LUMKOL-170187 format. One record per residue: z, y, x of N, C-alpha, C in turn; residue in three letters. Coordinates in steps of 0.1 Angstrom, whole numbers, plus 5000, padded with zeros to 4 digits. Layout:
// LUMKOL-170187
ZYXZYXZYXala;...
//
This chain:
// LUMKOL-170187
150074743795150674823806151374923805met;152375003812152875103807152775233818glu;152475303814151875433820153075493829thr;152975513837153975593849154275743843asn;155775753839155675913837155876003843pro;156075973860156476033866154476053873ile;153876023873152776033879151676153869ala;151176233877150176353866149576293857pro;148976363851147776353841146676403847glu;145676313853144276343862143376453851lys;143176553853141676593844140676523841pro;139776513835138676433831137376513837phe;136576513846135776553852134476583840pro;134076703842133076753832131776643834pro;131276613826130176533829129076663832lys;128576623844127176673851125776553852val;125176603848123276513852123576473862ser;122976373865122076363880121276403883ala;120376473882119176573882120176683892lys;121276773884121976863887122476833902phe;123476743899124076693909123176673925thr;122176613919120776613932120576763938gln;120276813933119476983931120477043943glu;121677063937122777153945122977133959ile;123076993967123076973982121777033992pro;120377013984119077073988119377203987arg;119277293979119177413982120377463986ser;121677473985122277504000121877434015tyr;121577334014121077314032119677394030asn;118977434021117977504026118077634029arg;118977704020119677854028120277844036val;121277744038122177754048120777754064phe;119977684060118777654071118477794076arg;117477854063117078004066118478124071ile;119378084070120378164072120678164083phe;120478054095120877984104120078064109arg;118678024108117278084117117178234116val;117578334105117878454109118778494118val;119878454115121378454121120678414139phe;120278334143119578324153118778424161leu;117778414153116578554159117678684159ala;117978714148118978824150119678814161leu;120578724165121578744174120478714189phe;119678634190119078684202118078804204leu;117778874191116878974198117979084203ser;119279074194120479164199120879134214val;120779024212120778994231120179014241thr;118878954233117779044244117579184245ile;117779234236117679444234118579424247ser;119879404243121079444252120979404266leu;120479284268120279244283119179354291val;118279354279116879464285117279624286thr;118379664280119079784275120079814286leu;120679714291121879704304120679704317ile;119779614316118779594325118079744333gly;117879794322117179944321117880044324ser;119180034323120380134325120580084337val;120779984341121179934359120179894368ser;118879914360117879974370117780064378asn;117280084391117380184398118580304399asn;119580254392120680344397121180374408leu;121980474410121980484427122880424432pro;122880344446123780254449125180314450pro;126280194447127480284449128080384457leu;127780324469127880394481127480544478asp;126380534473125980664472126180794461ile;127180684449127580744438129080794443leu;129780704450131080764457130780854470glu;129980904471129680994484128081064481asn;127781144469126981204464126581314478pro;125181324476124581384490123781494481gln;123581634484122781714481122081784488thr;120781794491120081874506120482054506asp;121082064516121782184516121082284524leu;121182384523120282494533121182554543ser;120482554554121182574568121382744566thr;122682784572123182954568122782964584gln;122283124588122383164596123183264598ile;124483274610125183384606124883494621phe;125483604614125483754632126983684638thr;127083734647128083714656129083764650ala;129383894639130383944634130483914619asn;129783764617129883714602129283724592gly;128183804595127183844583126083744581val;125983654568124783564565123683634568leu;122683624572121083674579120283634571leu;120283464567119183414560119783314562arg;118883184550119183044546117882974550ser;117682844557116582794555116482674547phe;115482664539115382524530114282484533tyr;113782354527112582294527111682374510arg;112782304499111482344488113182394478glu;114682334481115182444471116482484479gln;116782594480117582684482119282644480his;119982574487121282524480122582584493arg;123282674487124582704497125782634489ile;126682554493127782484488129182594491ser;129682624482130882694483132182604475val;133482674482134382604473134582664458lys;135582614448135682634435136382784439leu;137182774450138482864448137583024452asp;135783014456135483114460134583114451gln;134683054436133783114426134983174415ile;134083274411134783364397135483254389ser;136583274384137083244373136483214359gln;135883374360134983384348133783304348his;133283234358131983144355132383034352val;133683004355134282844351134682834334val;135382934332135382954317133882964312asn;133183024314132283064306131582944306ala;131382884318130782734317131182634306leu;132882604310133282514301133182544287ile;133582674283133382704269131682694262ala;131082704269129882664264128982534265thr;129182464274128682324278129782204273glu;130782204278131682104277133682164275asp;133782214262135082234257136282144262ile;135882034265136981924259136681854275arg;136381924284136181924299137381834303phe;138281904299139681834306140081744302tyr;140381684293140681614285139981494286asp;138981444287137981334287137581294303his;136981164303136981094315135781044322cys;134981174312133481174316132481164307gly;133081104297132281104284132981154270ile;132281254264133181254256132781184241asp;133781164232133481024223132781134212pro;133381264209132381354199130781344199asn;130681374215128981414216128481264215ser;128981164224128481054221128380964207phe;128980994196128780954185127681024176phe;127681164177126681224177124781204186ala;125381144193124081094201123480994195ile;124380864188124380754189123580804172leu;124280904163123680904147122180984152gly;121881034160120281064163119381004163asp;120080894173119180754176118580674165lys;120280644152120280584144119380624133val;118780764132118180834118117080914127arg;116580884141115380874147115081004151gly;115781104149116081204156115681214173lys;115181364177115081414188116581394194gln;117181324206118481314211118981474215leu;119881494209119981684212120981664231arg;120981754234122181754245123181644249gly;124381674245125681634246126581574255gly;125381604268126081574278127381614282ser;128181574287129481674297128981704312thr;129481834315129681884328129381764337ile;130081644339130281564346128581484346thr;128481454331127081374327125681484333met;126281534329124981704339125081634355gln;126481674362126181664373125481554380leu;125581434373124981274376123781344374ala;123381384368121881404366121381484378arg;122181584382121481684390121581644404asn;122581524403122781444417121581334421leu;121181284412120781144414119681164408tyr;118181164417117081124407116981054399asp;117680904402117580774399117080764378gln;118380874379118580884360117680924356ile;116481034362115281054357115481174347gly;114581244338114981344331114281324316arg;114281214315113181194297114481164290glu;114181234275115281214266114881064259arg;116081004264116280894261117380824262thr;117880714253118880644251119480574263ile;118380514274118480464285118980574294val;118580714294119080804303120280834303arg;120780844286121780874287123080774287lys;122680634288123780564290124280544304leu;122680604317122780604331123480714333lys;123680834328124680934328126080904325glu;126380804312127680794312128380704319met;127480614328128180504339128180554349ile;127380704352127680744366128880844365val;128780924351129980984351131180954353ala;131380834344132780754345133080704359ile;131780654367132180644385132780794392ile;131980894388132181034395133581054390leu;133881034379135481114373136481004379glu;136280854385137180824388137480824404lys;136180904411135780904423136481064431ser;136381134422136381274422137381354412phe;138181484419138781534407138281614399thr;138581694385138381774377137781884386lys;138581954396137782114406136782014412lys;136481944419135481854428134381914420glu;134381834406133381764398132681934395ile;133382024392132982184385132182244398leu;132882284411132282284423131382224424ala;131182104425129782014428128682084414ala;129082044402128082084393127582234393tyr;128382364398128182504400126982514413leu;127482434423126582444435125382344437asn;124982274422123482184423123082234410thr;123382344403122582394394121382494395val;120582534388119482604391119782744384ser;119682854391119883004386118583024390phe;117783034401116483084402115283004406phe;114582974402112782904410113882794414gly;113582804429113682684437115382694445asn;115782834437117482844443118282794437thr;118882734444119882664436121682714441phe;122482674432123882704436124582854428gly;125282844423126082964418126183094429ile;126383034443126483184453125283224455glu;123883094451122683224454122283274439asn;123183224429122583314416123483484417gly;124583444423125283594423124383704435ala;124183614445123283734452121883794445gln;121383644439119983684431120083784422glu;120683774414120883894403121783994404tyr;123183984414124084054412124184144429phe;123584094438123884134450125284114454gly;125984014447127283974451127883864457lys;129283764460129483704459129883624447lys;129783514449130283444432131883434433ala;132583504443133783484435134383644433gly;133283744431133383854429132683914415asp;132183774408131383824398132483844384leu;132083954377132784024365132683874352thr;133083914341133283824332131583854323ile;131083934325129783944317128683914325glu;128683934337127783884349128083744352glu;129183664348129383494348128983494335ser;128783544325128683494312126483534311ala;125883604322124983594322124583494330met;124883494342124683364351124983214341leu;125683194334125983074326124883034314val;124383154313122983164304121683124306ala;121483154319120483114326120282914328leu;121182854322121282714323121082644316leu;120682734304119782694291118282704294lys;118082804305116582764306116482884314gly;115882864328115982994334114683044339thr;113683024329112883094324112983184312asn;113483084308113583154287114183264288gln;115783264294116383354295116783444311tyr;115483454315114983504328115683674325asn;116783744328116883894323115883954331pro;115383944342114284004346112784034335arg;112683924332111283904324111483894310lys;112183864306112883884289114483914287tyr;114484024290115784084288116884084278pro;115584074266116384114250116983944251gly;116083864250116383694248117883684257pro;117983714269118683744282120083774275ala;120083904268121183984264121783874255leu;120783834239121383764231122383634234leu;121783564245122283484249123583494256arg;123583594269124983624274126083614263arg;124983724252126283784242127083674231asn;126183534233126283424223127583354230thr;127583354247128283284257129483414258ile;129883464256130583574253131583544243leu;130983524234131483514218132083354216asn;131583234225132083144224133583144238met;133283204247134383274253135983314244met;135483394236136483454230136883374218asp;136083294212136683234203137483094208lys;137483034222138182934227138883024240asn;139183134236140383234243139783184257glu;139283254262139083204276138683364285leu;138783464274138483604279139483654287leu;140783564289141883654294143083584284gly;144283634293145583634284146383724283lys;147483744271148283854272147283934271gly;148584094284147584194285146384224293glu;145984054297144784114303143584014298asp;143884034285142683974277141684094275ile;140284034271139484184271138684174260val;138284304250137584324237136384234246asp;136184134235134484084234133584204232val;133784264220132684374219132184464229asp;133384494236133384634251132284544260ser;132584414262131584334268130284344265leu;130384274253128884284247127684394248lys;128584464248128184644247127884704263ala;127984634272127484644284126284614289leu;125384684293124184634296123984504309pro;122984454314122884354318122684354334leu;122784474338123484484351122484444363gly;121384344361120884274371120284384382val;120084354395119484404401117884384403gln;117284484413115884494413115384334418thr;114284304415113484174420113884174433lys;114184104439114084004453112783984454ser;112383974466110783954473111083864481asp;110883734477110683604487109883624500tyr;108883714498107883724512108683814524arg;109883924519110583974527111983904532asn;112083844544113083774550114483844555leu;114483994545115584104550115784114562gly;116884164565117484244582116984114588ser;116484144602116184044614115083944611gly;114083934602113183884598112283834616ala;111983944620111583854632112383754637tyr;113583814640114683754647114583574642phe;115083564631115183484621114283324623thr;112783414623111483364624111583234639glu;112083334643111783294659113083174662his;114283194658115583114657114982974649leu;114282964637114082884626112682794641arg;112182864643111082764653111182704660gln;112582764673114082724680114782604675trp;115182614662115982534654115482404652leu;113882444646113482244642113282204656lys;113082254667112882164678114382084682lys;115182164682116582154686117082024679trp;116582044662117081924654116481814653cys;115181814661114481684661114881644673val;115581704683115981674696117481594697glu;118081624685119781594677119781524668asn;118681484660118881424649119281484639gly;118981574636119681694624117981734615tyr;118481764602116981834595117781944590asp;117282064597117282194598117382264584pro;116682164574116482224557117082114546tyr;117982054554119081964542120081944547lys;120581964559121881914567123182004563asp;122782154559123982224560124682284568gly;123782264579124282354589124382494591leu;125282554599125782674596125582724617lys;124582794618124082864636125082964632val;125383034645126483144647125483184659tyr;124583324657123983394665124583484671thr;124283544685124683654690124283794683thr;123583814675122883894672124484014662ile;124484124665125284194659124484274644asp;124984254630124384274624124484454619ser;125384514625125584664624124184754636arg;124184664648123284664657121784684652met;121784564645120484524639120084634630gln;120984664621120484764614120084884618thr;121184914627120685054635119585034644tyr;119084914649117684934654116484944644ala;116684874633115584884624115785024618glu;116885094618116285204613115985334619glu;116085304633115485364646114085364650ala;114085274648112185204647111485264635val;111685284622111385334611111485494615lys;112585564616112485684619111785744628glu;111485684638110885724646108985714643his;109285574641107285564641106885624623leu;107585614616107485674602106685874610ser;107785904614106886014617105986054628thr;105585944638104985964643103385894641leu;103285824631102285784625101285884620gln;101685984612100986074609100186144615pro;100986154630100486264637099286144645ile;099586074645098485934657097385944641phe;097285904632096385904620095586044624asp;095986184625095286244624094486264638lys;095186214649094586204662093186124660his;093786004656092485884660091285934648ile;091586004638090686044625089086064635glu;088185964636086485994638086285964655gly;087785904657087885854669087885704672arg;088185604659088485474655087285394665glu;087385294670086785184674084885184664pro;085485134656084485114649083485284645trp;083985354648083485464649082385514656val;083085504671081985474685081585364689glu;081285304678080385234679080985084690lys;081885064688082584914691082184834681asp;081084744679080484674669081784554670thr;082084544682082984384676084884404670thr;084884534671086584554669086784514655phe;085784514641086684504631086384344632leu;085184294638084984114642086284054647tyr;086684124656087884064667089084034652arg;089184184650090384154637090284094625ser;089184054619088683984611089183814618met;088883794629089183644630090483594633arg;091283714636092683744638093483704623lys;092883724614093483764600093883604592ser;094783624585095283524578093983454566tyr;093383564558091883514550091283444552arg;090583484571089683434576089883274582tyr;091183294586091483154591091583014579ile;092083114568092182974555090682964550lys;089983054553088483044548087782944555ala;087982964570087482884573087882724577lys;089482724571090082564566089082504559arg;088882614548088182554535086982514534asn;086482544550084782524554083882604548gly;084182704546083282844539082582854553lys;080982934553079982954563080583074564thr;079783164575079883274581079683384571arg;078683314567077983434555078883454544lys;079583334540080583344531081683394529glu;082083414542083583474546082983634548ile;082283674554081583824552081583854538leu;080583794528080783824515081883854510lys;083383744511084583754507085383874509glu;085383894523085484064533085284164526phe;083884184520082884314514083384274496his;083884224494084284194479085984264478thr;086184374470087284414463088384304458pro;089684324460090384194456091384304452val;092684264443093584294442094984284457lys;095584354457096384324469097384444472met;098584384475099684484484099584514495asp;099684674498099784694516100184784516val;101284774531102184864535102284984537phe;102885064537102885204541104485214541ser;104585364552105785404553106285504541trp;105885494532106285564524106685464506asp;106585374514106785254503105485164505gly;105685054498104284914497103784974484glu;102584964482101284994479100884894471ile;101184894454100784754452099884734440arg;099484594441098084604433097084674433asp;096684754445095684834447094484754450thr;093584814445091984724448091184784461met;091184704469090584664485089684624487met;088484614498087684544500088784474514lys;088584334520089684314529089484384542pro;087684374544086984474555087884584554trp;088384704544088684804548090284794549asp;090284704547092584654548092184634563ser;090884594571091084564586091284664591leu;090484804586090784944592091985024594lys;092884984578093385004573094984974582tyr;094784864585095984784594095884854607tyr;094584854615094584874627094784954636ala;095385084626095685214627097285194630arg;097785144620099685174622099785124640phe;100885184643101285204656102785084653leu;102884974661103684864660104784854674glu;105584794671106784774679107484654685thr;108284654695109484524700110184614704gly;111584554699112684604705113884514701phe;114684484716115584434715116984504730thr;118184434719119084504728119884394733ala;120384404746121084264752122184284756ile;123284274756124684284764124484184778asp;124284284789123784224802124884144807pro;126184174803127384074812126983914807ala;126483864792126383744789125083674786asn;124383814784122883774781122983774764gly;123783804756123683804746122783864740his;121983834730121183964724121484024712ile;121584154710122684224699121384294688lys;120384304690119484364682117784294686ala;116984244676115684224678114784274667trp;113884334669112884414659111384374665val;110684264661109184244664108584284659gly;108784384647107484504643108184574632gly;107084634627107584684616107684664603ile;107084544599107784484587106884384589ser;107784254590107284114589106584044574his;106984104564105884104554104484114556lys;104284234564102684284565101884234574tyr;103284224590102784214600103284104607phe;103083944605103583884612103883864630lys;102983884634103183904651104583954654tyr;105183904660106483934671106383954685asp;106484064685106284184695107584194710his;108584104702109484074711109583974720val;109083874715108783734720107383674725tyr;106783704712105383644714104183744720gln;104383884719103783944720103784034739gly;102984014748102584054762101784134761lys;102584264767101284414769101684454784arg;100684484789100884584802102284674800gln;103084634815104184724814104284834821val;102984864829103285034831104285034843gly;104785124846105185184852107285164854ser;107085084839108284974840108784834847thr;107684864857107784744869108084824879phe;108384944882108484944894109584954900lys;110784964891112284924898112084774907pro;110984664901111284544907110584554922phe;109884694923109284714936110484794946val;110984874938112184944950112984854949tyr;113684784944114884654945114484614957ala;113084534954112784474965112384534979ser;112384644976112184754994113584775001gly;114584774989115684804992116384664998phe;115584524996116784425005116384395018asp;115384525021114484505033114884635037asn;115884655036116584805042116184955039gly;115084945027115285095024116685145013met;116385265011117485315003116785434998thr;117885464986117185554978116885724979pro;117185754992117385864997116285875010cys;115485735014114685725021113285825012asp;112885915022111485985022110285905025leu;109285935013107885905011106986025012glu;105386005019104886095015103886065003leu;103886194994103286184979101586184986asn;101286104993099386124995098586044990gln;097586004993096785874991097185754998pro;097285624991097085545003096285424999val;095985345007094685265008095085125009phe;094985025000094884865005093184825010phe;093784735018092084705023092584535020tyr;091284475017091284305019091384265035asn;091184115037090984105051089684135058arg;088784175052087784205057087684335060thr;088184405056088584565059087884645050gly;087584575039087284655028088484715017lys;087984845012089084935006089084834992met;090184804984090584734973091184764959ile;091684914967092384954955093285054963trp;093385214954093985314960094485384947ser;095785394946096385464931095885644927pro;096585664920096485814918097785834905lys;098385964911099385994901098786064888asn;099885994880099386034864099086184863ala;100186274870099386444867098586494879asp;098386404886097186454896097886514909gly;098986544910098986634919099686524932arg;099286594945100086524958100586584963ile;101086594974101286654987102786664991gly;103486665004104486655007105186555005gly;106686535008107386405006108386444994tyr;108786304992109586254984110686144981met;111586164978112786034981111985924971thr;112485854977112285714968113685734952leu;114185804952115185824937114185894928arg;113486034936112986104928111386064926arg;111185964934109785914931109485824918gly;110885764922110685674904111485804893leu;112285874897112785954886111186034875ala;110686084885109086154881107886054881thr;108385914884107385784879106085864890ser;105785894905105085944909104285794916thr;103485784915102685664918102485624930asn;102285744937102085724951103185674962met;104185754952105485654964105885534961ile;105685474951105885344944104685254955thr;103385304956102185214961102785214974ala;103285304983103885324990104985184999arg;105585214990106785084991106084964990val;105084924981104784824977103684764989met;103184874999102384845012103684825017lys;104684845022105484825033105784675032arg;106484665021107084495016105984395016ile;104984455008104184295003104284294987gly;103084254982102584234967103684044967pro;103583994980104483854973106083844971gln;106383954984107683984980108184034972leu;107384104965107884184953107784064940val;106883974937106583834930107983794935cys;108483754945109783664948110683724942glu;110783864944111983904938111983974923trp;111083974914110883974905111183864894ala;110483734902111083604894112583604896arg;113283664908114583634909115483674899lys;114983804895115583874885115383844869met;114283764864114483694854112883714849gly;111883784857110483774850109783644853ile;109483574843109183434842107583404839gln;107083504837105383514833104983504845thr;104083424850103183384862102383534868glu;103083574876102083734884101383674895leu;100483814892099283824900099583904913glu;099883844923100683924932099884004942cys;099184104936098284194942098784344943val;098184414953098884614951099084634938pro;098084644928098384694915099184664908ser;100084524911100984524903102584584905leu;101984704915102984814919103484884907ala;102184924899102384994889102084904875leu;102184794877102484704865101384704857gly;100684634862099284584856099284444848thr;100484404851100884254849101084304832thr;101284204818101584184805102684124809asp;103884194802104984114804105684084785leu;106484024781106884044766108184134767ser;108684214758110084284758111184204759val;110784064757112283954756112683984770tyr;111483954781111583874793111884004802glu;111284134799111284224804112884314805leu;113284324792114884334787115484264795thr;115584144798116484044803116684054818gly;115484084823115084144835116284264840ala;115884384834116584484835117984454834tyr;118784344828119884324828120584344842cys;119884274852120284204864120784314872thr;119884464870120584574877121984634872phe;122384614857123384664848124784524850ala;124184444856124984344858125484294870asn;125284384882125984344891125184274901gln;123884274897122884164902122684054899gly;123384024886123783854884122483864871val;121783774871120883764861121083644850trp;121283674837121683614824120683554818asn;120383454819119283414805119383494795arg;118783554784118983584773119283484762pro;120083504757120583394747120483444732met;120683374721120683404708121483314699phe;122183204706122883134695124183074701val;125383094698126283064706127082874700thr;126682864688127182764688126582704670arg;126282564668126282514655127682424650ile;127482444637128382354631127782284620glu;128482144617127582084605128082154592asp;128082054578128482134570129982114567lys;130582044575131782004572132682114582asn;132082204588132782294600132682234612gly;132782114613132582024625131982144639asn;132082144651131182214658130382124665val;129182144663128181984675127382014679ile;127482204689127282234697127282334701ala;127682364716127982504719126882534729glu;126982654730126182694742126082824754phe;126082804759127082894769125782964784asn;125783064784124983164794124583104807thr;123383084807123383034824122383144831glu;123083144840123183284851122983224867ser;122183344874122483334888122383434896his;122683474906122683594913121483614920glu;120883704913119183774918119383834930ala;120383944929120084064943121784104944ile;122084154953123284184956124084314947ser;124984314951125684414938125384554945glu;124984544958124884704967123684704957asp;122384644958121184674957121184704943ile;121784604936121584654918122184814913ala;123284834921123984944922122985044926tyr;122285014934121285174941120285124932met;119685064927118685054915119285114900met;120685114899121285194886121385294893ile;121585354903121485544909119785554903asp;118985504908117385524908117385574891met;117685484886117685464867118385594863leu;119385614867119785744864119285844867lys;118785854875117985964883116486004872gly;116185864869115085904857115685994846val;116285954841117586014831117986244833val;118486184851119286334849118486444857asn;117386364869116786474870116086584865glu;116086684869114786774865113486684864pro;112886694858111486704855111386484853gly;112686474851112486294853111986244837gly;111386144837110586094825111786064816thr;112586054820113786014809114286114799gly;114686244805115286334802115586384789gly;114286344781114786374767115686274758arg;116786224765117886154761119186264762leu;118786324771119686434776119686574761arg;118786624767118386704756117986724741phe;117186594738116786554725117886484717arg;118386384722119486284715120886294719his;121086404732122486444735123286334735lys;122686224745123586124752123786164762leu;125086204766125986254779126286164786tyr;126486034785127785924792126085894799asn;126885804807125985764820124985664815glu;123785684820122485614810121485644824ile;121085494824119685464831118185434827gly;117285454831116385434820114985424830gly;113885374822112285404833111285384817lys;110785534819109485524810108485404816thr;107485334807105785274812105185344802gly;103785364811102785414801101385394812thr;100385254803099885214809098585314807thr;097485214811095785284814095485314799gln;094985414799094285454784095085434774asn;096485474779097985514770097685394756his;097685274761097485214748099085114749ser;099685154759101185114755102085204759asp;103085224750104185294756105285224757gly;106485254769107185204771108985234771trp;109785204770111185254773111985184780phe;112485144789113985064787115085164794met;115985124783117385234789118685094790gly;119385144801120385094805121585164806val;122685084797123985124799124885014807thr;126585034806126884904812126984794807pro;126984844791127284754781126184694773tyr;124984734776123784744769122984764768leu;121584714772120284724778119384724769val;118684784769117284754754116284844762ala;115284734754113884774757113084784742gly;112184904745110884924734109484944742thr;108984854734107284874733106584924724trp;105885024725104785064713103785164714val;102785044703101285044708100885024694gly;099084994697098984934682098484804683cys;098284734674097884584678096684504686ser;095384604688094184624692094484734703asp;094584694718094284804729093084954728arg;092784904718091485034714091885144709ala;093085104700093385164693094985274701met;094785384705095385464716094985624708arg;096285674718096285804714095485844729phe;094885944730093785974738094386094747arg;095786124748096586244754097786204762ser;098286234773099486224778100886254768leu;100386364764101286414756101986304745gln;101186254741101486144729101286024735tyr;101085984743100785834744101685774755gly;102285874764103685834777104585774770gln;105685724777106485604770107485714769gly;107685814772108485914766108585944753ala;107385994748106885984735106785894725ser;106185814728105985674723107285574723leu;107685604729109185444732110185494730ala;110585584739111785724741112685734729leu;112185764719113185824711113685684701pro;113185554700113185444695115085424699val;114885414712115985384720117085494717phe;116785624721117685744715118685714700gly;117385714692118185714680118685574679asn;118585454682119485354683120785424687phe;121085434699122085464710122785514703met;122285634695122985754690124085684681thr;123185594667123685544659124985434663lys;124385324673125685254677126885334680val;126885464688127985494693128785574685tyr;128185634675128485684663129585614656ala;129185444655129985374645131285304657asp;132085354646133985314654133885204655ser;132985084644133584964643133084894655thr;131984954660131384874670132284924685ile;132885064684133285074696132885064707asp;131185094709130985074725131685184735leu;132185164747132485224754131585274756pro;131785404764131085494775131485524788lys;132285434795132685434805131185424813asp;131585454830130385464839130085304841pro;128985344853128585194857129685174871phe;130385054871131385024880130385024897pro;131285094904130785124920130984964926lys;130484894936130784814944131884844953pro;132584774955133784774962132784804979lys;133684874984133084925000131484955004asn;131084964991129785004987129785204997phe;128585155005128885315020127285355022asn;126685335011125185365012124985515006ile;124385585013124285725008123385794995glu;123885824986123285814973123085964968leu;123986074979123186164974122586224979asp;120786234978119686284984119386444980cys;120186534980120086644975120686704995glu;120786625002121286645013119786685022lys;118986605017117586535023116486685021tyr;116786795018116086835013114686945020glu;113986945016112586955028112187135020tyr;111287185026110487315018109187245012asp;108787375002107287324995106187285006arg;106387315021105687295028105587145033asp;106687075028106986935034107686945048gly;108187045053108887075064110287105064asn;111087005073112286945074113186965089trp;113686965089114886915105114986775105glu;114486705117114286575116116086525118ser;117086625123118286505116118986515102asp;117886575093118286585076117586465072ser;117186345081115886255073117486115078leu;117286045066117485905067117585795078ser;118385765077118085675094116485545093pro;116685515079115685415078114285515081ser;114185625074113385715075112485755087phe;113685765094113585825107112485675117arg;112585525113112185455119110685405111ser;110485465098109385475095107985565098ile;109185655100108085775111107585765122met;107785655128107585565139106285495136asn;105885475126104985395122103685495115val;102185495126101385545118101085545106glu;100885685097100285635083098885605088asp;098185565074097085485071096385655070glu;096885745064096385865060095785955069phe;
//
């Protein structure tokens, strides 16, 4: 057989034993099976871990609609009529939102240099930081920060992300950060971040931080101030410049170095030397006192209660919806009112202390006084709520404790005092209620409810009602004018008696100075606050009619329509009495006092507007006669308001009325000008604490100086520019107001043709005396 020369020669296979040829397949199969089992186990483990991780990450993430429209609780802001922020309302976290262009660029530079230098280059996740975090996880180390500004914003906005240091939280932050970057611009993300971070306690946002530490707006912050605030982001307590100035300074300077390294301290000629900045002190302001609500504290507290009710009725939350409430308060007048109160009462208080020494109720055997005061105190109310017995409470009140106490010379901090002794200490302070209203529209321009809201919570403008004394007399005279009387009518300055239906005498007033005799015009009777003249007018028209006209003019408290009402035996608030006096200055039209003009939502949309409620209470002629009467109180010799002229140098047209109550417990002054009406009350919280003499206890001494000081300051402020125009006279007004022509001699003799027509008719009525 021939061999094919083309066919290749096959190599001869090596000889292999049968045993070896059988062992190879078996080993291979076993290894392959083991490898396959391990691979499947690892695959399942990784898959399960991945699914678990994805589940953990996706579990409890914010819904997509919330991610695209993040919401934060925003404080409600209260503004004055002239645009000054008075106060913010918040439940737990004080937040105010400002736009990025309202924030200093230095803040942005400090933030980016410190927290996220590649902020403008990434889409929410910085790869360098991401791999650093993974490296920490693999090595079993505690996870470092590594979060971008957007990731931190995600954590600040959404509670679902959590705060624990885990890879799951980081992945949640990344997912949300990517969504935020797709939904918002870089500027919007920066603004949102700076508006949500904490700078102090429960106060959030760069605007609050700037106000808290430097007393300025976020847009006015300097480079070093911006670095100081950004330093707080690493630890609001650890780097608190008030508690730990050393660490705070080091951290601030570290941030300045980082800004310098990244060329964020300026450009060209504007660049700032970092060493000169580091040499600057921290410059933070004195610690703010959160118990002190600032200017207008009594007003804003009243407004807060009103706003809560309004929000319930209209579906808003006053503590998180970021409302903007615009009030009628004028910040300048509010400041002047508070200054006027302080100037007068801080001077009068030492006089009262000396006067009352040794005459205190507890010294004069009034055993109930201190117990009454104790039961009104917050300490007592709290103890009762906690279930303490009377014996336990008394022991607590007689145990010295550390406390801060009020003083006109400044707070006395951390003094040791028995609460029982503090009752005596606070009982002696003269307190006040003052408000000023624009009579043309009822807008309240100033509101001072007390001498210190921190220590005296009770609001004497709205809450407190005290006996008004002679300030009620104008309502008696106005009622008389509606029934045909005029300011120049004459009345006997002689005792007058009131009887009940059975003929029993029930009341007969006396004059404060004890002087009687002769005749007196009604104008003169009001000017000198002569009780018998007012009582005679009351007798001629009757208490019921006086009550009716008082209600028309704005007195809303239920009145007891009795003869003694003529001398102001009723209790009224400064709020309603001042509003009623505005009727005289507003040509007889009563406007309901108002303090809010509009409310806006967080986006600036007007959601409510408020207009003045009004009605005609008395005729324009009667109102003008009453203005002339009130001017007499200030202008006439012996008028109880004359101090406005010779002490306060107020020479424009001003009307007024003093009020002094029984035992000198309450002093009042109502001041009236064409453009501003103000009411003042002064007295102690408990009526048993009082001056014992008319010299200091009368309204002209207790209350009038507050009005005088206030008006002097208001008129001196050219930015307010309050006119000094005279009161407008009604057209066709023909009632005689020049009462000097109805003169009479010291014995009360006059010529019959010198009497006013209405008085001639009165003379035909037999007098009861």
